[in-house]
N, C-alpha and C positions, 0 to 999 in steps of 0.2 A: 040784678045783684042785690043782696041784702046790705044793710048798713054795716054789718060786721065784715062782710067781704070787701066793701068799699074801703073801710078803714084799713084793713089788712093790705090792700093794694096800695093805698096812699103811703102807708108806713114803708113798704118795700121801695116805692119810688123815691121817697124822701131820703131814705138811707143810701140810695145809689147816686143821688143828685150831688154834683160838685159845684154848681153855680150858686155862689153865696147870695147874689142879688135875687135870684129866683126863690131861694129859700126864705129870704126876708119878705118877699112878696107873699108867699104862702102864709107866713105868720100874720102879715097885715090883713090878708083876706079872711083869715079864721079868727082874728082877735075882735070879737064883738064889743069889747069894753072900750076900744079906742075911739069909737064914734066915727071913724073913717069908713065910708061905704066901699064895697068891693069894686065898683066901677072906678071910683076915684083912685084907689090903690093901683088898679091895672093901668090907668092913664099915667100915673106917676112912674110906674115901672117902665112903661114904653118910652116916656120922655127921658128917663135916666139912660136907657139902652141907646136911644137915638143920640144923646149927647156923647156917649162913649164912642159910638160909631164915627161921629163927626171928628172927634179928637184923634181917633186912630186913622182917619183918612178913608174910611169905608163909606164913600158917598157916590152918588150917581147923578149924571145930568138929568134934566127933565125928560129928554128924549130917551135916554137909557131906561129910566124908570117906566115910561110908557110902554116901551118895547118889552120890558120884563113882565109887566102886568098883562099885556096882551098875550104873551106866550103862556103865562100861567093860566089864563082863562081858556085858551085853546086846548090845554091839556085836560080840562074837566069835561 
């Protein structure tokens, strides 16, 4: 894909996206003036989503998490 095609695809995806926190992450990833690197921005985004999941009660026991991970690995 050319840079122009990639930009066009990104614009389409961004226009369809409704998750505000994901859109904020995209801004943080693309904002080179902020001094925040992409890896750090992704870690912060993951932490924010994890905290929201915990507050909403979307949690698993360690055993459930292990079983889920094993099932996902078997699918590959």
